Each structure stands twice: as C-alpha cells, then as structure tokens.
N, C-alpha and C positions, 0 to 999 in steps of 0.2 A: 738717640734722641736726648736733647737737653730738657729736663723737666721744667726749667724756667721758661721754656717756649710754649708751655701748655697753660691755658687759662681754664680753670675750673669754674664754670658759671652755675650758680645756684639761685633760681627764682624762688622766693620764699614769701609766705604770708602766714603769720601766726604759727610758726614752726619752732617755737621756743623749746619744746620738749626734745627735739631731735637735731636742731641745726648745729649746736655746739659740738656734739660727738661726730657729726658728719664732717665738719671742717677739720677737726682734730685728726680724723681718719686720713684725710688727704694730706695733711701736714706730715703725719707720721710716715707716709709713703714717699715723701720728698717733693711734694708739689707746693711751691711757695706762693704761686699766683692764684689766689682764690677770690672770686668776686661774687658777693651775695647782692642780688638786687631785690630790695624789699618792697612789698606792695602795701606800705602803710600799716604795718603790723601793730596791733594793740597790746601784744604781750611783750616778752623780753627777747624776741628774736634778734633784734639789732644788737643789743648788748651782748648776748651770748655769742653771736657770730664774730663781733669785734674782739671779744675777750679770747676767742679761740684762734685769732690771727687772720681773719678774713677782712678784705676791704668791702665796705658796705655802701651801696648807693640806694637811696630811696627813689623809687620810680616816679616820674612826673605825672603819670596818669594812673589808670586802674586796669586790672586784668593781667593774666599771665602773658597773653600775647603781646600786649603793649610793653611789658617788662622785658621780654626776650628781645623784642625789636629794638628797644632802647639800649640794651646791653650789647647787641650786635654792632651798634654804631660806635661804641667806645673801645671794643676789644681790639688789641693790636698783636697778640701772640700768633705764632705759626699754627697752633692747633687749639681747638676749643672742645671742652667736654661739658655738656649740659646735663645736669642731674637735678631731680626734684629734691627739695629739702625736707621731705617727710620721713626719711629714714627707711624707705622701702627698698633701696638699692644698696649694694655693697661697694664702698670705695675701692676695696681690694681687687675688684674686677675691671678697674679702669684701663689697665694695660691691654686687656682683651679687646676693648673698643678702640684704643689708640693704635694698636699694631697695624691694622690694614690701612689706616690713614697715613701713618708715618712711612709705610713702605710704598705708598702711592697706589695701592690696590683699589682704594675707595676715596671718594670725597666726603661721604657721610656714612657713618656706621650706626646702626640702630641696635640697641640691646633688646633681644627677643625675650620678653617676660614669660611667655608660655612654655619656654624650654624647661624651666624649673621654678615653679611658684609654690609658695608655702600654702598650706591649707588655711583658708580664711582670707587669703590675699584678694580674692575676687568673690563677689557675691554671684549667685547664679545669673542674675540679670546683667551684671557687668561682664561676665564671661561670655554670655550669649551676645550681648551688644557689641563687644569688641570683635568677636568672630564675624558677626554680620557686617560691621563697618569695614573690616579688612576685605571681605568679599565684594562689597559695593565699590570700594576703591579699585580693586582689581578689574572689575567690569568697566569702570569709568576711564581708567588710565592704561590698562593693558600691562600693568606691573603688579605682580602678585607677591605681596609681602605678608609676613605673619603677624606683625605688630606695629601698625602705623601710628599708634597712640603712645608708644613707649616714651617715658620721660628721661631716659638715659641714652645719650647720643654723643658721638664724636664727629668733629668736622675739621677740615683744613681751612685756612684763612681765605683761600680763593672761593670756597663754597659760601662762607659767611658773607663775603662781599657781594656775591651774586644773588643771594636769597633776599627777596623783597616781601616783607610781611605787612599785612593790613588788618588781620583779625586781632581782636584784643583779648579774647577769652581762651578757654581750653581747646579751641580749634587750632591753636598755634602749631601743635605737632603735625596735624593733618596738613596745614598750609606749608610747613617746612618740607614735608615729604612731597607734596605737589610741586613746589618750587624746584626741588631737586630733579624731579621727573621732567619738568618743562625745560630746565636749563641743561639737560643731558649730564647731570652730575651723577657719577657712579655711586650707587647705594647698595650696601650689603648689610646683612643681619648676622649678629653673633649671639649665641645663647648666654643668658645671664640669670642670676637668681633674683627672685622678687618676693618680698616679705609683706605681711599684713602690717597696717599702720599700728604704731604703738598705742597702748591703752590710754584713752583720754584725748587722743589727737583726732579730732573730727575731720572728715574729708570735706573739701570745698566743692567736690564734684556732685552735681545733681544729674543722675543718669538720664532721665527722660528729656529734660530741658537741654542739657549739654549734648546728648546724643542727637537730638534734632538739629542742633546748631552744626554739629560735625557733618551730618548727612547733607545739610544745606551747603556747607562749605565744599564738600566733595563735588556736589552737583553743579553749583554755580561756577566754580573754578574750572570745571570741565568745558565750559563754553568756549574758552580760548585754547584749550589743548585737545579736546576730543569732541568737536561739535556734532559728530555722528551720534554719540551717546546723548548729548544734551538735547538736540532737536528731535531725534527719533523718539525719545521718551515722551516729549510733548506731542509729537505727531501720532504716536501710538495711542496715547490716552484719548486724544480728540477723535481719532478714527474709530476706535472701539466704542466710544460713547455715541458717536453718530450712528454706527451700525446697530447698536443696542436699541436706540430710539427708533431707528428705521424698522427694525423687526417688530417692535410694538405697533408702529403705525400701520404696517402691512397687515399684521394680525387683526387689528381693529377694522381696517378697510375691508377685509374678507368677511367681516360681520356687518358690513354696510355702515360703518361708523367712520367718518372722515375727520382727520385732525390736521388741518392746513398749517397752523403755526408750528406744530411738532415736525411736520414734513419739511418745512423750510429750515428749521433748526438742525434736523438730522443731515440735510444736504450741506448746510454751511459747515458743520463740524467735520464731515468727511472731506470736503474740499479743502478746508484749512489744514486738516491733518495731512493730506497729500502734499500740500504746499510746504509743510514743515519737513517732510521727507526730502523734498527738492532742496530746501535751504540747507539741510544737513549735508547733502552731497556737495553743493557748491562751497559751503563753508569749510568742509574737509579739504577740498582742493586748495583753497586759499591758505589754510593753516599748514598744509603739507609743504607748500612752496615757501611759506615764511620760516618753517622749521629748517628747511634745507639751507635757506639763506643765512640763518643764524648760525648753523653748524659751520658753514664756510667762513663766516666772519670770525667765529671763535678759533677756527683752525689757523686763519691768517694771523690773528693777534698772538696766538701761542707761538707760531713760528717766528714772529718778530721779536717776542720776548726772549726766545732761545738764541737769537743771533747776537 
C-alpha cells in the first residue's frame, strides 16, 4: 500500500487542544494526505491543523454529518480513514483499520472502542446508551455490530462513492453504517484503544438529545431496508393500545357502564394495527425484490469493470 493513496479525514470543531498532535501523529507515520474539515471553530483549530501540515477546508454548513458528507464529495484517494479530532483515538492503530480494506476483505472497517477503553472514556450513561443503540441496530437491520457509533473508520473509495448521507449531526456514523448494510458493503470491526477526552476539552455530544436522534435515524432508515421492523413496531403499538382500551371497555360493560366512543377507538386501533402488519409483509416482499435486483445490477457492473 502506498500511503499517499490514503486520505486521513478529520472532522473538527474547536479541537485546538488536540488537533495539532493528531495531525503530527499521522505525519510521523508517513501519511502525507491529511484533510481537516472544520465546522467554523472559534478557537485555533484551523491554525494548529495547518501548522502541523494538514489541508483545511471550512465546511459550508453546520454539523458533523454535513462536514463528512462534504468531505466525501471531494476525496479522491483509494482509501479513506475517518477519525475524530478530539484525541481519543491512536493514530498508531491506523494500519489495523486499513489492512482489511487494502486486502479487499472489507469495504468498511469500524474501530471497536469497547475492546480496550480507558477508565473515564465513557460515562455510565454513555456506556449504557451505546450498548442499547447497538442492540436496536441489530434488531432493525439483522447485522450485529459492537460499536456502530465509533468515530474511527476506514473505507475504500468504492464505498465512499456509494454512501449517500442526509443527516447533519452526530447521527452520521449510524447513517454510514446503515448505508453500508443497504448497499451490501462488507463491514468488519477491529479492536482499538479509546481514551478519555483531554482535560479542558468539552464534548459536543448531548447524550439524551443525540441519543434520541440516533434512535430516530435507526428507525426511520429501516423503512426502506427492513419494513417488517418499521411497520410491525407501529402495528404492535396500535394493536396493544386497542386491546388495552378494549379490556377496560369490557370490564366497565360488565359493571353495566357503556363507553361507546372508547369502543369505537379500540376497534379502530386494532383494525389499523392489523393493517400495519399486512403493510409490513407486502413492503418486505417489495424490498426483497428490489434488493435482489440491485445485487444483480452491482454484479453486472462489477463484471463489466473487470473486462
């Protein structure tokens, strides 16, 4: 592997305390192509990144997702390594992520932070939230990964070209993982080291707000990949609600108390819930056919490229 073929992508916002050393770390390892995409930092992030030898682009919009999406459109190298600029990851472990991509074993490699994390790197809430989100992702997409939110990843250029991003915030890692699943891009995880943020460097992540956004992203994107999960969740909620109201109505009726509006509501909820289950089955058939057609198209295109 020629290290000039690797683009080190670093999304950054007010990471002046760590960005310089991070860029120098990759430079010392022989990686000359380092791109920092800055989210309008108000500290000396841009200056320190440039002084360390990185190319800096100020993003046109706001949010990590928008920054990554913009960067993906301008990257031309054969391989891309994406890493957060907060100094929580080791540049020295970059080859561990690149090796499966370079060998053609994977299209995307995710660094698994839970394999070796420093005490204090996660709060109890963050640790529980990450584990829960990984489980929800597994139920939604049938792919069980240990760390879908890791900010240390490697890709080949084909994966970068196929990934379509629409989320603008911290949901970007989730959306990237979903896109790889949808496009049948091979994803594997490798163990990495994860450190606590340096003293005085405040995190931009708001656990409850951003956790809700990530759950919403997992659920909403499942609509076009796993409609059984999407519609069955709605159908289950409506049916259970209707049955619960129905039980209350019947109990009151046995006491000679009639609730006509609640009876109608319970019936409607149960009927609509059953319809959701039917929609889930029909949608799953359509999506299955679409997936098979897309696999065939990708296979044909790949065979043409090889000729």
